[in-house]
N, C-alpha and C positions, 0 to 999 in steps of 0.2 A: 413743410421743409424750410429749415433756415439756411440762408445764403450769406456768405462773407465774400466781398469783393478784397484784394489786396495789389498791391503794386508787385512787380517781379522781384523787386530789391528787398521788399518785405516779406516775402514769400520766401527767397533764399535764407533770410536771418531766423524765421520762425517755422520752418520746415517741421520739425517734431510737433509743436505745437497745432499746426494746421491739421497735421496728419491725425492726431487726437481727435479734433473736431470732427473730422471727416467720420472717424471710428465710429462718433457718437450720431451720426447722421446726417451732418453738415454736409452742404455743398460748397465748395471754394470756387471762385473764379479768379483768375490771375490775369492783371493788366500790363499792358506796356505802353506807356505813353496814353494811357487813360483808354486804350482800346482792348476789349477783352482778347486774350491768345489762347487760353488753357482753362479746362475747368477740371477739378479734383471732386469726384464722386465715390460715395461709398460703394463697395463691390454688394453686386445683388446677390443673396443668399438663398440658396433652395431649402425647400424644407426638408427634404429627406435626400440621401444618398439612394439612387437606383440600384437594386439588386439584382445580380444576374439571375436569369432564369424567371424574373417576375412577370412575364407576358407568357409564359407558357400557357398553352391552351387558347388562347386570345386570337390567336391567326390560323386560318383555314385555308387550304388551296382545293380547287376541286381536281378531281380524276383526272381531267384530260390537261391539266395546268400545262404540260412541257409536251403535248401533241403539237406538230407543226401547224400553222397558220396557212391556210389554203391561198391567202394573197400573198405571201411569200414564199410560194414553191418555186418559181423562176429563179430566186437568190440563193437558194438552198440546195439545188439540185447541180 
């Protein structure tokens, strides 16, 4: 990972170039008075989009899933 540090005024002048650098994987730290105040980092990309229904058949519930729990009887009556 490459990291570039720039002062806030330079970041304002060169923002489009900094965005291009970040799009290529670079991290940019912006400083104000030599103190880091912000960081621009690439967005994490997912390897694939989840598909609706892709977990079908992977979740099972027991037959008595919705049977009242004895310990909570006082609260449900």
